Every structure is written in structure tokens, then in C-alpha cells.
C-alpha distance (Angstrom), angle and dihedral (degrees) to the residues before:
residue distance angle dihedral
M1 . . .
T2 3.79 . .
A3 3.76 116.6 .
A4 3.76 115.7 -121.8
P5 3.79 113.9 -108.1
R6 3.76 113.6 -98.0
A7 3.77 119.8 -119.7
A8 3.76 117.4 -106.7
P9 3.79 113.7 -103.1
T10 3.78 114.1 -98.2
P11 3.80 122.4 -140.2
D12 3.77 117.7 -93.7
P13 3.85 104.5 -96.7
P14 3.85 95.0 -130.3
T15 3.82 89.4 49.7
A16 3.80 92.3 47.3
L17 3.81 91.0 49.8
A18 3.80 91.0 47.6
A19 3.81 91.2 50.3
S20 3.80 90.1 48.8
A21 3.81 90.2 51.9
V22 3.82 92.0 51.7
L23 3.81 91.0 47.5
A24 3.81 90.8 50.0
G25 3.80 89.2 50.3
A26 3.80 90.7 50.4
L27 3.82 89.3 51.8
C28 3.81 90.2 53.0
L29 3.80 90.4 51.3
S30 3.80 91.0 47.9
I31 3.80 91.1 54.5
S32 3.82 92.0 51.0
A33 3.81 96.2 82.2
I34 3.81 90.5 46.5
L35 3.82 90.5 53.5
V36 3.82 91.1 49.0
K37 3.79 92.0 55.5
L38 3.80 93.9 42.7
A39 3.81 90.4 52.1
G40 3.80 90.5 55.2
V41 3.82 94.3 -157.9
D42 3.82 121.0 141.5
A43 3.79 118.1 -90.7
A44 3.82 99.6 -108.0
T45 3.80 94.8 46.7
T46 3.80 91.3 45.9
A47 3.81 92.1 51.1
V48 3.81 93.4 49.0
L49 3.81 95.4 45.4
R50 3.79 92.6 44.3
C51 3.79 90.5 56.9
A52 3.82 96.7 38.1
I53 3.81 93.3 52.1
A54 3.82 90.6 45.3
V55 3.82 91.1 52.4
I56 3.80 90.1 56.0
A57 3.82 88.7 57.2
L58 3.82 95.4 39.9
V59 3.83 99.0 50.5
P60 3.83 97.2 71.1
L61 3.82 90.5 43.2
A62 3.82 91.1 49.7
Y63 3.80 90.0 47.2
C64 3.82 90.6 54.7
E65 3.80 89.7 50.3
R66 3.79 89.9 50.0
R67 3.83 90.7 51.7
R68 3.81 91.2 51.8
H69 3.81 103.0 37.9
G70 3.79 106.6 15.9
G71 3.79 131.6 -104.6
L72 3.77 130.5 -62.3
S73 3.76 118.6 -88.5
R74 3.80 118.6 -115.3
A75 3.79 89.7 -104.9
G76 3.80 90.3 51.0
I77 3.80 91.2 52.8
L78 3.80 92.3 48.4
W79 3.82 92.4 49.6
A80 3.82 90.2 49.2
I81 3.82 92.0 49.7
A82 3.80 91.5 49.0
A83 3.79 90.6 48.8
G84 3.81 89.4 49.2
I85 3.81 91.2 57.3
A86 3.80 89.2 58.8
L87 3.81 89.7 44.8
G88 3.82 91.3 53.9
I89 3.82 90.7 53.3
D90 3.79 88.8 47.7
Y91 3.81 93.7 52.2
I92 3.81 96.6 48.9
A93 3.81 94.4 45.7
W94 3.81 92.6 43.6
T95 3.80 94.1 48.6
A96 3.81 90.9 50.1
S97 3.81 90.9 48.9
I98 3.82 90.4 54.1
Y99 3.82 90.2 63.6
L100 3.81 91.3 48.2
V101 3.82 105.5 41.8
G102 3.80 102.6 14.3
A103 3.78 135.9 -100.7
G104 3.80 96.0 -82.3
V105 3.80 98.3 48.2
A106 3.84 92.8 42.7
T107 3.82 89.6 55.0
V108 3.80 90.2 50.0
L109 3.82 92.5 49.2
V110 3.80 95.1 51.2
N111 3.81 87.8 63.6
V112 3.81 89.5 77.0
Q113 3.81 81.2 95.2
V114 3.81 86.6 89.3
I115 3.82 86.0 68.0
V116 3.80 96.9 39.7
L117 3.81 94.9 52.0
P118 3.85 96.6 57.4
L119 3.83 90.5 43.3
L120 3.80 90.6 54.8
A121 3.81 90.9 46.2
L122 3.82 88.9 51.3
T123 3.81 94.8 46.6
V124 3.80 100.1 40.5
D125 3.80 105.7 25.5
R126 3.81 98.0 26.5
E127 3.79 91.1 -126.2
R128 3.79 114.6 164.9
V129 3.79 116.9 -112.5
S130 3.80 118.6 -127.7
T131 3.78 127.3 -120.1
R132 3.80 90.6 -113.3
F133 3.82 88.7 58.0
L134 3.80 91.0 54.6
V135 3.81 89.7 49.0
S136 3.81 93.6 48.1
L137 3.81 95.5 48.1
P138 3.84 98.5 73.5
L139 3.83 90.7 41.4
M140 3.79 90.0 53.7
L141 3.82 93.3 47.0
V142 3.80 93.7 49.7
G143 3.80 91.2 45.3
V144 3.80 92.7 50.7
G145 3.81 89.8 47.0
L146 3.79 91.2 54.2
V147 3.80 93.4 47.1
G148 3.78 92.7 50.9
G149 3.77 97.2 41.2
I150 3.82 94.3 -114.0
V151 3.79 88.1 117.8
T152 3.78 99.2 26.9
L153 3.78 140.3 -178.6
T154 3.82 92.5 -177.5
E155 3.79 135.1 11.9
V156 3.80 112.1 -83.9
G157 3.82 101.2 171.8
D158 3.77 137.4 -124.0
R159 3.81 92.7 -73.4
A160 3.80 89.9 64.2
V161 3.81 91.5 50.7
L162 3.82 92.5 50.4
G163 3.80 90.9 43.0
T164 3.79 90.6 51.7
V165 3.81 91.5 50.3
L166 3.80 90.1 50.7
G167 3.81 89.9 46.8
L168 3.81 89.3 53.7
I169 3.80 90.7 49.1
A170 3.80 88.5 50.5
G171 3.81 91.5 49.1
T172 3.80 89.9 49.2
G173 3.79 91.2 50.4
Y174 3.80 89.8 48.3
G175 3.80 91.1 49.8
V176 3.82 91.1 50.7
Y177 3.82 89.4 48.5
M178 3.81 90.8 52.7
F179 3.82 91.4 45.9
L180 3.81 94.3 50.4
T181 3.80 91.8 43.7
R182 3.79 90.2 52.0
R183 3.79 92.0 49.0
G184 3.79 91.3 49.2
T185 3.79 95.9 48.9
R186 3.80 92.5 41.9
R187 3.81 90.2 67.3
K188 3.82 94.8 56.7
A189 3.80 136.3 -10.1
E190 3.81 101.7 -113.7
G191 3.78 104.0 159.2
T192 3.78 129.1 -95.9
L193 3.80 107.6 -105.9
Q194 3.80 98.5 61.7
P195 3.81 95.6 50.6
L196 3.81 89.6 45.7
A197 3.81 91.3 51.0
W198 3.82 93.1 49.1
A199 3.81 92.4 44.8
T200 3.81 92.2 48.7
A201 3.81 91.7 49.7
S202 3.80 89.6 48.7
A203 3.81 89.8 49.4
A204 3.82 90.1 52.8
V205 3.81 91.9 53.0
T206 3.82 91.9 44.8
S207 3.79 91.6 50.2
A208 3.81 90.8 49.4
I209 3.83 91.5 51.5
I210 3.80 91.9 49.3
A211 3.80 89.6 47.0
A212 3.81 89.8 59.6
F213 3.82 88.5 65.1
T214 3.81 97.6 39.9
G215 3.79 104.3 53.5
G216 3.80 101.3 -62.2
L217 3.78 132.1 -107.1
H218 3.77 122.3 -50.7
L219 3.79 106.1 -157.0
T220 3.79 96.7 153.7
G221 3.75 124.9 76.2
I222 3.82 95.1 30.1
E223 3.81 108.7 147.6
P224 3.84 118.8 -121.5
M225 3.81 90.9 -116.1
S226 3.81 90.0 51.9
W227 3.81 88.9 53.3
M228 3.80 88.8 53.4
Y229 3.80 91.1 52.2
L230 3.82 91.1 47.7
I231 3.80 91.9 50.1
A232 3.80 90.1 48.9
L233 3.82 89.2 48.5
A234 3.81 92.0 52.5
L235 3.79 96.1 44.7
L236 3.81 98.7 39.8
G237 3.79 101.7 32.2
Q238 3.81 99.9 37.0
V239 3.81 107.8 24.6
V240 3.81 112.5 21.7
A241 3.82 95.5 35.8
W242 3.78 95.8 54.2
L243 3.80 94.2 39.4
L244 3.81 89.5 55.2
I245 3.81 94.0 43.7
N246 3.81 93.9 45.6
R247 3.81 92.8 47.0
G248 3.80 94.1 45.9
S249 3.79 99.4 40.8
V250 3.83 94.1 59.6
R251 3.83 88.8 68.5
L252 3.82 94.8 46.1
V253 3.78 134.0 68.9
P254 3.83 111.5 -106.2
T255 3.81 94.1 -111.9
M256 3.80 91.3 54.7
T257 3.79 91.2 50.5
A258 3.82 89.5 49.6
S259 3.81 90.5 49.8
L260 3.81 92.3 51.8
L261 3.81 93.3 46.3
L262 3.80 89.0 53.0
I263 3.80 86.9 78.8
Q264 3.83 89.5 68.6
P265 3.85 99.3 81.2
V266 3.81 91.0 38.8
L267 3.81 91.7 53.0
A268 3.81 90.3 45.9
L269 3.80 91.4 55.8
V270 3.80 92.0 47.6
L271 3.82 94.5 45.6
A272 3.80 91.8 46.1
A273 3.79 89.9 54.2
L274 3.82 94.2 45.4
I275 3.81 100.2 40.6
L276 3.80 104.1 27.1
G277 3.80 100.1 26.7
E278 3.81 92.2 -126.5
T279 3.79 116.7 170.4
L280 3.80 131.1 -166.3
T281 3.76 132.5 -147.2
V282 3.79 115.9 -117.1
G283 3.79 90.1 -103.3
Q284 3.78 93.3 49.9
A285 3.80 91.8 48.9
I286 3.80 91.1 51.1
G287 3.81 90.6 45.4
A288 3.81 92.9 50.0
G289 3.79 89.2 49.9
L290 3.81 91.3 51.0
V291 3.81 91.2 50.6
V292 3.82 90.6 52.0
V293 3.81 90.5 48.4
A294 3.82 90.4 48.2
V295 3.82 90.4 51.8
A296 3.82 89.3 51.6
V297 3.80 92.2 49.2
A298 3.83 93.2 45.9
N299 3.81 90.3 51.9
G300 3.80 92.9 49.2
V301 3.81 92.6 -121.7
W302 3.80 98.5 150.3
R303 3.78 95.6 36.3
A304 3.81 90.7 51.6
R305 3.81 91.0 49.5
R306 3.82 93.6 49.6
S307 3.80 90.9 47.0
R308 3.81 91.8 49.3
N309 3.80 92.5 49.3
F310 3.82 90.7 47.8
R311 3.80 92.2 52.5
Q312 3.80 90.9 47.4
N313 3.81 91.2 52.1
L314 3.80 89.7 52.3
R315 3.80 91.6 52.6
G316 3.79 94.1 44.5
P317 3.79 134.3 -105.4
D318 3.80 95.3 -73.5
S319 3.79 96.1 59.5
V320 3.78 118.9 104.8
P321 3.80 114.1 -142.1
R322 3.76 113.0 -114.9
């Protein structure tokens, strides 16, 4: 008598929901650059308004968290403010790079933070770097060089070079923000909404200070449709995205979260082509692909998948990975 075939294991519902939340958050982040370009407002004004509008939405949420779990410590507030300074630099540089190299490429470039974060951990905390980081570093450098025309297959122009430099500055600021946020939360688990609210407020102030030296803010003359895009940018890219990612990632292993977030630059390139009609040179396309591959390597995506499959084979085909 032949045994009936066994049904394939289905994903654990909480894990599937968590993965869906992270994917939805990645989609919100991917749309951010598109919304920036559709708004058509200068970089400094966009950065300030993005953060200011987000703070309005975050304050009541942070207040509810404070009521339930208590307020942030003084150290937690200071870490969040410091992280927000780096975030403000990131936002202004990234927004400017969008207008120079396009929404898709700018979103790819900001992912150099996966290189910046381990370098900061090595320099400041003396943490050892992994082999996958050493492998990803040259891939990232070559990819960035191709995107910016430093290592070029075709002429991309001075705007692409400047846009790439600004994208690298943005990625560095983002990496510093992640590093400071990690150091702050490592000391004591104090929730996620309050640090995000403080960091976003700090980013708004930082962006406003930088704006004073780069042409000032231009709050008048913004079209109603541009305001709608800016509000969507603040709510989707700053509030909803990180709420979804933070909520989902706590139920997933870090490598799985990194794998899911890898779809962000890919989606940004696709959406930029479909919505904005952006096109890349051959060199830029290859460079963007190399940056995405480097991000995957740095996050241990493929190694984690091979290891998970190997463990499942050892347990047998009917075992569900934990």
C-alpha cells in the first residue's frame, strides 16, 4: 500500500504576517524617492517638511507608548537626538541626489549604509568584521563607481558624479543614524516610537540649520498637489514604513529581515522607470545591480538561506524551519 503524499509545510501564520509587514514597509520606503521627485520641492525644504509633518503624527503615538511603558531616559533622549542629526544630513543629501541621479539610483546608493555601519562598529566598538563584509566591500565600491561614472562604460555627466557623492553622503548619514540608534537601544529597551519621534524632531531641526547655509527654506508657493505628495512622503516613508518594519522585524531573524528589505532598492528602480520614466546607462544599470548584490552579501542573505536549507535537510523534509 502506497502512503499518501504529505502536504507541504505551510509558513507559521505569525511569521508570515511579520514578513508581510516588513515587505509592506519596504514598499513604503521604495515609494519615498518617487514622492520626493513628484513633489518637486527643493531638497532642504523637502527634508524639513518631511520630518516636521512626521513629528505631528508621531507625537501622539509616542505619548501612548510613554503611558504604557514609561518615558525615555535622559541617555535615551540624547542618543535619539544625536541619531537625528545624522538623519537630517542623510535626508537633505539624499533628496538632492534624487534630482541629480534619479529616484531609483539614489535609493540604491543610500544602501551603502550596510558598509558604513560595520566600519563604525569596527572603529568605535572594536567589533570584528565578517568575511561577507570583506567580500561585499569591493562589489559595493565598483558598483558605486559605475553608477557615478567614476568607473564608466558610457558618459553619464557631472550631475551623476555630484549626485553619487551626495548619495554616498546620505548613505553615510544613514549608517551613522543606525549606529547611534543601535548604541542607544542597546543600553536599555525603551520602545521604538519615542526614540523615532525624538530623532525625527532632531532631523527637522538639523535640516533647517543646514538649509540656512544652502539657500534657505521655501515654504511659500508650494502647490497643493506638492503638499499632498509631501504629506504622503512623511506618513508613508517616515511613520508607516518604520512602524511596519519595527513591528514585523521583532518576529523575524535579522537575516530574514535584511533579505526582505533588499527588495526596497529593486522596487525603487522599477517604480522610477514605470512612474517617472527614468532610464539608466548600461554602466549605471550594472553598477546598481552590483550595489544590490553587495547589500545581499553584506546582510548574509544567501549564506543564511543555504544554512537554513542544510539544517532542514538534516531534520527531514517534513520539518518546518524555526
